[in-house]
N, C-alpha and C positions, 0 to 999 in steps of 0.2 A: 535852134537847138543848143542846149547848154553844153559847154565843153566837158569832156570826161575829166575825172580827177587827174589822170596821168597827163593829159594835155595841159591842164591848169598848172601842174607842177613844172612841166617843161617851160611853159610861158614865164612862170615866176623865176625859174633859175636863169633863163636867158636874160631877163630884165635885170636881175640882181647882179649877175656877172658883168653885164655891160655898164651898169651904173656905178659899181663900186669895185675897184681893183683889189682892195684888201679882202672883201667878202668873196670875190672871185677866187682868190687863192685858197680861202678856207673851204669853199664848196669843192674845188678840185681835189683838195687834200682829204676831206672827209668822205666824199663820194656820194653814193645814192641817198636820196631823201627817204628815210624809213621811220617816220613818226608813227607812234602807236597810240591809237585812240581808245577812249573809255566810253562806256554808255553814259548818256547825258541825264542821269537820274539821281535819286536821293542817295543811293549807296556810294556813288562816286564822290559826292561832296562830303559824305561822312568820312570816306577814306582820306580825302585831302586834309580834313581836320586832324585825323589820327596821325598823319604823317608830318604835320607841322613840327619843325625843330627837332626831329628825331632821325636817326640813321634808318635807311631803308630796311635793314635786317630786323632791327628792334620793332619798328613800326609794323612790319608785316606780321610778326608774331602777335602783337597786340590786336591788330585788325582781325586776324583769324580767330582769336579768342572771343572777340566781340561778336563776330558773325555766329560762332557756335553758341554763345550765351543767348543770342537772340533767336535761336531755333533754326539757324541755317540761312536765314534771309533777313537783310536789313530793310525794314520799312518803318515809317513813323510809329505805327502801332506796336511793332515788336520792340522798338527802342523804348517807348514810353511804358511798356509792360515791365521793363527791367527797373529795379530800384537803383538809384544813384550809387548806393554802396556796392551793389553787384557789379555795376560798370567799373567801379574802382578796382575790383578784384582782378579784372582782366589786364590791368596795367595802365588804365587811363588816369590822367591827373584829374583833380577835382574841377579844374578849369575846362579841360577838354570834355569832360562829362557834361558840364553845364552847356557848353557850346553845342554838342551833339543833340542834347535834349531840346535846346532852343530851336535848332533846325527842325527837329521832328515836330514840335508844336506849330511852327510857322507853316510847315508842309501840311500837316493835318488840318489846320484851320484855313488853308487856301490862300495864305499870304505869299507863299512861294509855290508856284505851280510849274513843275518841271516840264510838263507837256507843252506849256506855252512859251518857254524861254526861247525856243528856236525862232519864234516869230518876232522877237524883240531885237532892237539894235544892241550893239555891244555896250553902249552907255546905259541902256535900260536894264540889261542883264546885270551889270555891275551894281546899279542902284537897287535892284531887286534883291540880289544876294547879300549885299553888305548891310541889310537891315538885321540880319541874323548875327547874334553875338559870336565873335570869334572868326567871322568871315570878313576879311579885309579885301582891299583891291588886288593884292597879289593872288589870293585864292580864287577870286573871281576871274582874274586873267588866266590862271591855269585851267579853270573850267571852260572858259571860252576857247582856249587853244586845244585842249586834249579831249574835251567832251562835245562841245558844240562845233568844233572844227572850223572856227572862224579864221579867215586867211590873213587878217591884217591887225594882229594883236601885238603890241609892243610893251612887254612887262618891264618898264623902266626902273621899278623898284626891286627887281630880282637880282640877288647878289651874283649869281652865275653870269647873267648878261653883263652886268657892270664889270666883273672881273675879266670876262672874255674881251670886252671892248677895250679895257685898259691895256691888256696884253697885246691885242692885235693892232690897235691904232696908236699905241705909244703914249697913252695918257700917264702923267706922273702920279695921279691919284685915281681912285674910283670915280668915274664920271657921274655927274649929277643928272637927274631926270631931264632937265632942260637941255643939257648937252647931248644926251642920247636922242632926244626928239629931233634936234637939229641934224645930228649925224644921220639919222634914219630917214630923212625926207626922201632921198632917192630910192629907198626900199619900198615905199608905198606903191601899190596896195598889197604888198606881200611880206609884211613885217613878221608874220608867224614863221614863214619859211626861213627868213634871215635869223630869227631868234633861235630856231632849232639848230641851225648850223653853228651859231655862236656857242650854244651849250655844248655841242659835240666837239667843238674846237678845244674845249678844256678836258673832255673825257673821251679821247680817241678809243674806239672799240667798246665804249660803255653805252649804257642805255639811260635815257631820261626817265625819271620816275616822278610821280606827284603823290 
């Protein structure tokens, strides 16, 4: 019988706290694991593109306008019915407009099939998503964590993760990906849980958004 999500989290926290005293202190300070998940579909990935390099408040307004312009639901068809100029009027940059339309075409043409992603390995998901313009490894990592609910994702390129590690572990500078990989070896196979706590360590009382 497969362990329940609650049991899995308890197991992850026990291992992380035993394996890493610094992370143990963070877990104890932050408290309950309260990750919020998204639907693993087209709309979630569009939202990730909209939110890239914007404040959450500004991005949420633009995203809401895009949904309204698309008739209330984001699908490849509803996006491609919109002219690029119309997408620009909701506040999207020309670059993000191109990225979202490229994702819509890849999805429409079957090169990205969201219903099949759950059956792929983490590496295969990253390879599939990053064929789309504007979707890099960071966005794929966020999709793996918050949409596909993968338990062992380590976003070594994420600025928040790097800043949290520098602060908690006493690095003089932001750690490099290889340094993070070495540090995180005891966290396997629960790097997602460790990452969530690292984010929260920088934003006590805040919520993680993608």
